[in-house]
C-alpha positions, 0 to 999 in steps of 0.5 A: 500499499502506499503511504506516501508520495514525494515527487512533482506536481504536474497538475492541480486542480480542486478534488485532484492532482497528478504527482510524478513520482519515478517516471509514473504519474499518481492520480490523488484525490484531495480535499479543497484544504491540500488544494489551496496548500498546495504551490502551484504546478510545476513544484516539489510536493509531498503528501501523506496518502490513503490508498483504497482498494476496491473491487474495480479501482485502486484510489490515492486520497491525499492530504498535506498534514497527518492530522487531515489524513487521521480524521479522513480515516476516522470518517471512513470508520462510519457506515455509509460515509464513504471517500468522497464524503469524507473528502467533502467534510474535510474540505469545509472544516479543518482537523481541529474545528472537526475535533471541537464540533465533535467535542461539543456535539456540535452537529449544525457545524457539521450540517453546514457543510455542503452536501452533509445533511442533518441526520449524516451530520448526528451520525457523525458526532454520535459515532465519533464523539468518544473516539478522539484521541487523548491529545486532541482533547482541549484542556480546561480554560483557565479562568482569566481565558474563560474571561477573555473568550467570553468577552471576545465572543461578545465584541465578535457578536456586536460585529467588530473584527476579531483583531480590533477586538483582540487588541482592545481585550489585550490594552483593557487587561494591560490597564487592569480589567478584571472581571467581564463587565470591565473588560467590556467596558474598557474594549468598547471605550477604546473601539468607539475612538 
């Protein structure tokens, strides 16, 4: 089985690439996240590969990161989730957000991916929620971090751009704001300038 390809990127299109290795061109199916991460051809490229052998075909699926490949394999372990659906999911959500959606039981986030219905999203969350490796489970946030996250969420909900909201919060914390109300009050004053 092929598990890794390193060679020359000959063609690149959404959903698939052609990689030349030792004089042989390999057609590799990829998610959009990998498509955007790859350079324009011709260029050197290295991909993590999953080889799928079916009755009448041998398909290669490529990923820029080991995390994407791991999510792909987890998705394939679910009954009635095929390679095309798994690639579609990876095209719509990165591995970190996918793990977060599973931990929070957020099937709405998965259902927002084109081609994934509510029932499929709920089934994916149900099947994979407890199968996340311990490294993927986030550590509980410290009280100060939780406070900052809550304040940032409030500012984003008010329509402020994330980068401006983060700068205002940093400045408010530097001035000694210690409660959610103080953080928001001081941040809003800075944003109003």
